C-alpha positions as CSV (number, residue, x, y, z in Angstrom):
1,M,0.0,-9.6,-47.3
2,S,-0.2,-10.8,-43.6
3,G,-4.7,-12.2,-43.2
4,R,-4.0,-10.9,-40.5
5,Q,-6.6,-8.1,-39.6
6,E,-5.7,-5.2,-37.5
7,Q,-8.3,-5.5,-33.9
8,N,-10.4,-2.2,-33.8
9,P,-9.3,-0.6,-30.0
10,L,-13.2,-0.5,-29.1
11,D,-13.3,-4.2,-30.1
12,L,-9.5,-5.1,-27.9
13,T,-11.5,-2.9,-24.6
14,E,-14.4,-4.6,-25.2
15,R,-13.0,-8.2,-24.6
16,L,-10.3,-7.1,-21.9
17,L,-13.2,-5.9,-19.6
18,E,-15.4,-9.3,-19.8
19,Q,-11.6,-10.8,-19.2
20,V,-10.7,-8.5,-16.1
21,E,-14.5,-9.1,-15.2
22,Q,-13.8,-12.6,-14.9
23,L,-11.3,-12.5,-13.3
24,L,-12.9,-9.8,-10.6
25,S,-15.7,-11.9,-9.9
26,S,-13.4,-14.8,-9.5
27,L,-10.9,-12.9,-6.6
28,R,-14.3,-12.0,-4.8
29,R,-15.5,-15.7,-4.7
30,E,-12.2,-16.4,-3.7
31,L,-11.3,-13.7,-1.0
32,Y,-15.0,-14.3,0.4
33,E,-13.9,-18.0,1.3
34,Q,-10.4,-16.8,2.7
35,E,-12.5,-14.4,4.7
36,R,-15.1,-17.1,6.4
37,L,-12.0,-19.2,7.3
38,L,-10.2,-16.2,8.8
39,Q,-13.3,-16.2,11.1
40,Q,-13.3,-19.5,11.9
41,S,-9.5,-19.9,12.6
42,Q,-9.4,-16.6,14.7
43,Q,-12.0,-18.2,16.8
44,E,-10.3,-21.4,16.8
45,V,-7.3,-19.0,18.2
46,E,-9.3,-17.6,20.8
47,K,-10.0,-21.4,22.5
48,L,-6.6,-22.7,22.2
49,S,-5.9,-19.4,23.7
50,R,-7.9,-20.1,26.9
51,K,-6.9,-23.3,26.5
52,N,-3.2,-22.5,26.7
53,A,-3.6,-20.1,29.6
54,S,-5.7,-22.3,31.4
55,I,-3.4,-25.2,31.4
56,T,-0.6,-22.9,32.1
57,A,-2.3,-21.4,35.6
58,E,-2.6,-26.0,35.9
59,L,0.8,-26.4,35.4
60,Q,2.1,-23.0,37.5
61,K,0.0,-24.8,40.1
62,M,1.4,-28.3,40.2
63,Q,4.8,-26.6,40.1
64,S,4.1,-24.4,43.5
65,H,2.8,-28.2,45.0
66,T,5.9,-30.7,43.5
67,D,4.8,-32.8,46.7
68,E,1.0,-32.9,46.4
69,F,1.6,-34.6,42.3
70,S,3.2,-37.7,41.7
71,R,6.0,-37.5,38.8
72,H,4.1,-38.8,36.3
73,E,1.3,-36.3,37.1
74,L,4.1,-33.5,36.4
75,R,5.2,-35.5,33.7
76,M,1.3,-34.9,31.5
77,G,1.2,-31.5,32.5
78,Y,4.1,-30.2,31.3
79,E,3.0,-32.1,28.0
80,A,-0.5,-30.7,27.6
81,A,0.9,-28.0,28.5
82,L,4.0,-28.1,25.6
83,E,1.2,-29.2,23.4
84,A,-2.1,-26.3,24.1
85,Q,1.4,-24.2,23.2
86,Q,2.5,-25.7,19.2
87,R,-1.7,-26.3,18.7
88,L,-1.9,-22.5,19.2
89,Y,1.3,-22.0,17.2
90,L,0.2,-23.5,14.2
91,M,-3.5,-22.1,14.4
92,S,-2.3,-18.2,14.6
93,G,0.4,-18.9,12.4
94,K,-2.5,-20.0,9.5
95,V,-4.7,-16.6,11.0
96,E,-1.5,-14.7,10.0
97,K,-1.2,-16.6,6.7
98,I,-4.6,-16.3,5.7
99,Q,-4.6,-12.8,6.4
100,S,-1.2,-12.1,4.2
101,Q,-3.6,-13.7,1.8
102,I,-6.4,-11.8,1.6
103,Q,-4.3,-8.6,1.5
104,Q,-3.0,-10.2,-1.6
105,L,-6.5,-10.6,-2.6
106,K,-7.2,-7.9,-1.9
107,M,-4.5,-5.7,-4.1
108,Q,-5.3,-7.8,-6.3
109,S,-9.2,-6.9,-6.7
110,E,-7.9,-3.1,-6.4
111,W,-5.5,-3.4,-9.5
112,L,-8.1,-4.5,-11.3
113,E,-10.8,-2.6,-10.4
114,N,-8.6,0.5,-11.7
115,F,-7.6,-1.2,-14.6
116,R,-11.3,-1.9,-15.6
117,L,-12.2,1.9,-15.0
118,H,-8.9,3.0,-16.5
119,L,-10.3,0.6,-19.7
120,D,-14.1,2.1,-19.0
121,T,-13.3,5.3,-19.9
122,L,-10.9,4.5,-22.3
123,Q,-13.4,2.9,-24.0
124,E,-16.0,6.2,-23.6
125,S,-13.2,8.5,-24.7
126,L,-12.6,5.8,-28.0
127,A,-16.3,6.1,-29.1
128,S,-17.1,9.6,-28.4
129,S,-14.4,10.8,-30.2
130,G,-13.7,8.1,-32.5
131,R,-9.6,8.3,-32.1
132,G,-7.3,6.5,-33.7
133,L,-5.4,4.8,-31.6
134,R,-3.4,1.9,-32.2
135,P,-4.9,-0.9,-31.3
136,G,-3.0,-2.0,-27.4
137,E,-1.5,1.7,-27.3
138,G,-4.0,2.9,-23.5
139,I,-3.1,-0.5,-22.9
140,E,-0.1,-0.6,-22.5
141,M,-0.2,3.0,-21.0
142,I,-2.2,1.6,-17.9
143,I,0.5,-1.6,-17.2
144,Q,3.0,0.9,-17.8
145,A,2.0,2.8,-14.8
146,Q,0.6,0.1,-12.9
147,E,4.6,-1.7,-13.1
148,A,5.5,1.5,-11.8
149,E,3.5,1.8,-8.8
150,R,4.8,-1.9,-8.4
151,Q,8.4,-0.9,-8.7
152,R,7.9,1.6,-6.1
153,L,5.8,-0.2,-3.5
154,S,8.9,-2.6,-3.9
155,R,12.0,-0.7,-3.4
156,Q,10.2,1.0,-0.2
157,M,9.5,-2.3,1.0
158,H,12.9,-4.0,0.4
159,D,14.9,-0.2,2.6
160,G,11.9,-0.8,5.3
161,P,10.2,-3.6,6.5
162,A,12.7,-6.4,5.0
163,Q,15.4,-4.8,5.8
164,A,13.8,-4.4,9.3
165,L,13.6,-8.2,9.7
166,S,17.1,-8.5,8.8
167,N,18.7,-6.7,11.6
168,F,16.0,-8.3,14.0
169,I,18.0,-11.7,12.8
170,L,21.2,-10.7,13.6
171,Q,20.1,-9.0,16.3
172,T,18.6,-12.1,17.9
173,E,21.6,-14.3,17.1
174,I,24.4,-12.2,18.8
175,A,21.3,-12.0,22.0
176,M,21.5,-15.9,21.7
177,R,25.4,-16.0,21.5
178,L,25.4,-12.9,25.0
179,F,22.8,-15.1,27.2
180,E,25.4,-17.7,27.7
181,I,28.6,-15.6,28.1
182,D,27.1,-11.9,29.5
183,P,23.9,-12.4,30.3
184,A,23.9,-8.5,31.3
185,K,24.8,-7.4,28.0
186,A,22.2,-10.4,26.7
187,K,19.3,-7.9,28.3
188,E,20.4,-5.2,26.7
189,E,20.9,-6.4,23.2
190,L,16.7,-7.4,23.8
191,E,16.0,-4.5,25.0
192,S,17.7,-2.6,21.7
193,L,16.0,-5.0,20.1
194,K,12.7,-3.9,21.6
195,L,13.2,-0.4,20.6
196,S,14.0,-1.3,17.3
197,A,10.7,-4.1,16.7
198,T,8.5,-1.0,18.2
199,Q,10.0,1.6,15.0
200,A,9.9,-1.3,12.5
201,F,6.4,-1.7,13.5
202,Q,5.2,1.8,13.5
203,K,7.4,1.7,10.6
204,V,4.9,-1.1,8.6
205,R,2.1,1.0,9.9
206,D,3.4,4.2,8.1
207,F,4.3,1.5,5.2
208,I,0.2,-0.1,5.3
209,F,-0.6,4.2,5.2
210,E,0.5,4.2,2.0
211,L,-0.3,1.1,0.3
212,R,-4.1,1.5,1.2
213,P,-5.2,4.2,3.6
214,M,-8.0,2.4,4.5
215,M,-9.7,6.1,5.8
216,L,-9.6,7.2,1.4
217,D,-12.3,4.3,1.3
218,D,-14.0,5.4,4.7
219,L,-13.8,9.1,4.5
220,G,-12.0,10.2,1.0
221,L,-9.3,12.4,-0.1
222,V,-9.2,15.5,1.6
223,P,-9.3,14.1,4.9
224,T,-5.9,11.2,3.8
225,V,-4.7,14.0,1.8
226,R,-4.3,16.3,5.4
227,R,-3.4,12.8,7.5
228,Y,-0.4,12.1,5.0
229,V,0.6,15.7,5.3
230,E,0.7,15.6,9.1
231,A,3.0,12.5,8.8
232,L,5.5,14.1,6.4
233,Q,5.7,16.8,8.6
234,N,8.1,14.5,10.9
235,V,10.8,14.2,8.3
236,P,13.7,16.1,9.3
237,G,14.3,19.6,7.9
238,V,11.0,19.9,5.6
239,S,8.0,22.4,5.6
240,I,5.0,21.2,4.1
241,Q,2.3,23.8,3.4
242,L,-1.0,22.4,2.9
243,T,-3.7,24.6,1.2
244,L,-7.5,23.7,0.7
245,G,-10.2,25.1,-1.8
246,G,-14.0,24.7,-3.4
247,V,-16.2,22.7,-1.3
248,E,-15.4,19.6,0.6
249,R,-16.9,16.2,-0.6
250,R,-16.3,11.8,-1.7
251,L,-15.0,11.9,-5.7
252,E,-15.7,8.5,-7.9
253,P,-13.7,5.8,-6.2
254,Y,-10.9,5.6,-8.8
255,L,-10.2,9.3,-9.3
256,E,-10.0,9.8,-5.4
257,V,-7.0,6.7,-5.6
258,M,-5.9,8.2,-9.0
259,V,-5.6,11.8,-6.8
260,F,-3.9,10.3,-4.1
261,R,-1.4,8.5,-5.2
262,A,-0.3,11.2,-7.5
263,I,-0.2,13.8,-5.0
264,Q,1.9,10.9,-2.9
265,E,4.6,11.2,-5.8
266,L,4.5,14.4,-5.9
267,L,5.4,14.9,-2.6
268,G,8.0,12.3,-1.9
269,N,10.0,13.4,-4.3
270,A,9.9,16.5,-3.2
271,V,11.3,15.7,0.3
272,R,13.2,12.2,-0.5
273,H,15.4,13.3,-4.1
274,S,14.8,17.5,-4.5
275,Q,16.3,18.0,-0.9
276,A,13.6,21.0,-0.5
277,S,13.3,23.1,2.3
278,E,9.8,24.1,1.4
279,V,6.9,22.7,-0.2
280,R,3.2,23.7,-1.0
281,L,0.5,21.6,-2.2
282,H,-2.7,23.3,-3.0
283,L,-5.6,21.3,-3.5
284,D,-8.4,22.9,-4.6
285,L,-12.3,20.7,-5.6
286,G,-13.9,23.4,-7.5
287,D,-17.9,22.8,-9.6
288,N,-16.3,21.2,-12.3
289,H,-12.4,20.5,-11.9
290,L,-9.8,19.4,-9.3
291,R,-7.1,21.1,-9.3
292,V,-2.9,20.3,-7.7
293,V,-0.3,22.1,-7.2
294,V,2.9,21.2,-5.7
295,D,5.4,23.9,-5.5
296,D,9.1,23.2,-4.0
297,N,12.5,24.6,-3.4
298,G,14.2,22.0,-4.2
299,K,17.4,21.3,-6.2
300,G,14.8,20.9,-9.9
301,F,15.9,18.7,-12.9
302,D,16.2,18.7,-16.7
303,P,11.9,18.2,-17.5
304,E,13.8,16.9,-20.4
305,I,14.2,14.0,-18.4
306,L,10.8,12.7,-18.7
307,R,11.7,12.2,-22.5
308,E,14.3,9.6,-21.9
309,R,12.4,7.8,-18.8
310,T,9.7,5.6,-19.5
311,N,9.3,3.9,-15.7
312,M,9.4,8.0,-14.6
313,G,6.1,8.7,-11.3
314,L,5.9,12.3,-13.0
315,K,5.2,10.4,-16.6
316,V,3.0,8.2,-14.9
317,I,1.0,11.1,-13.7
318,R,1.3,12.8,-16.8
319,D,-0.2,10.1,-18.6
320,R,-3.2,9.0,-16.0
321,V,-4.2,12.8,-15.5
322,E,-4.4,12.7,-19.8
323,M,-5.6,9.3,-19.8
324,V,-9.1,11.4,-18.2
325,G,-8.9,14.1,-20.4
326,G,-7.2,16.8,-17.8
327,E,-3.9,18.7,-18.1
328,F,-0.7,18.7,-16.8
329,Q,2.1,20.6,-16.2
330,L,5.7,21.0,-15.7
331,N,7.8,23.9,-14.9
332,T,11.3,23.2,-13.3
333,R,15.6,23.6,-13.9
334,I,18.5,23.0,-12.3
335,G,18.8,24.4,-9.2
336,E,15.7,26.3,-8.8
337,G,12.9,24.4,-7.4
338,T,10.0,22.2,-9.4
339,R,6.5,23.5,-9.5
340,V,4.1,20.3,-11.0
341,S,0.2,21.1,-11.7
342,F,-2.6,19.5,-12.8
343,S,-6.0,19.9,-13.4
344,I,-9.0,16.9,-13.9
345,P,-13.0,17.6,-15.4
346,L,-15.1,16.5,-12.9
347,Q,-18.6,16.7,-14.6
348,E,-16.9,15.3,-17.6
349,I,-15.8,12.0,-15.4
350,A,-18.8,12.1,-13.8
351,Q,-20.8,11.0,-17.2
352,L,-18.5,9.2,-18.0
353,T,-18.8,6.3,-15.4
């Protein structure tokens, strides 16, 4: 018989909450320092930009009146311009690096915030119901959900921005080679590169919106869902209809994130995987409940697949909904479309948070 005692789920969640709070506190301090450093670096970039513009203007003046300046003065002008450009380039690179670090810190903080909120809900649920969960069962569900989200974002990065950057490198190399043998063709290649960069920039903006739409924090769930549906309307061959019910209002932050992610996943499945031509989304904010229904006329699938694949998006949604006391329903059959709905008791969640 092992001398190791089985851990109580309540004790486990309490210790995890303490660890999460410590990590969040550390991340917040680091984020504060990085944001201060970013502000200082941006001010330095502005100074260097002004200095670079001044030196460039002076150099252009010297180039226009070379007979008025000695060879030494011209050389010093060129060196000053080069040094200013290099310093500006290095500082701009530093700013971009800091911005990337801040974005990573914010993403980590967001994941930990959601983790903490789910742990709070799980702890309250365990305390009130006394359910006999095996140690770590709820934590396992949360981790699986987070890993599925990371996998989705990783796929989008690979298929979108990463692929676009790879194409940019190839187009740039082609243009560089053409400059020596066919300048006109090189110019056409650069025009094509500019167009590709513009399109890629829009894709990156869309990706950032999917990653963490700022308007979700500023305006709430309903305006963000409207914006997301409008963006999907640009997908050719698909009609998406949005209907709203209840009273539009702000909800708990973690709940808005959870519902928005679920709607993202469901609409993405309908548009990209189910090959649907018509999709209907209904979002109802009742007094005591929130209900979401997504109905499409796509190719459907065998619902038994949910039992076989643990990382499937629909299973993640179901686990999250059930974790906060909601209900999840799936009706689908191969060749007959898909209908997914879930409801969450708002009043009960408000009491738990």
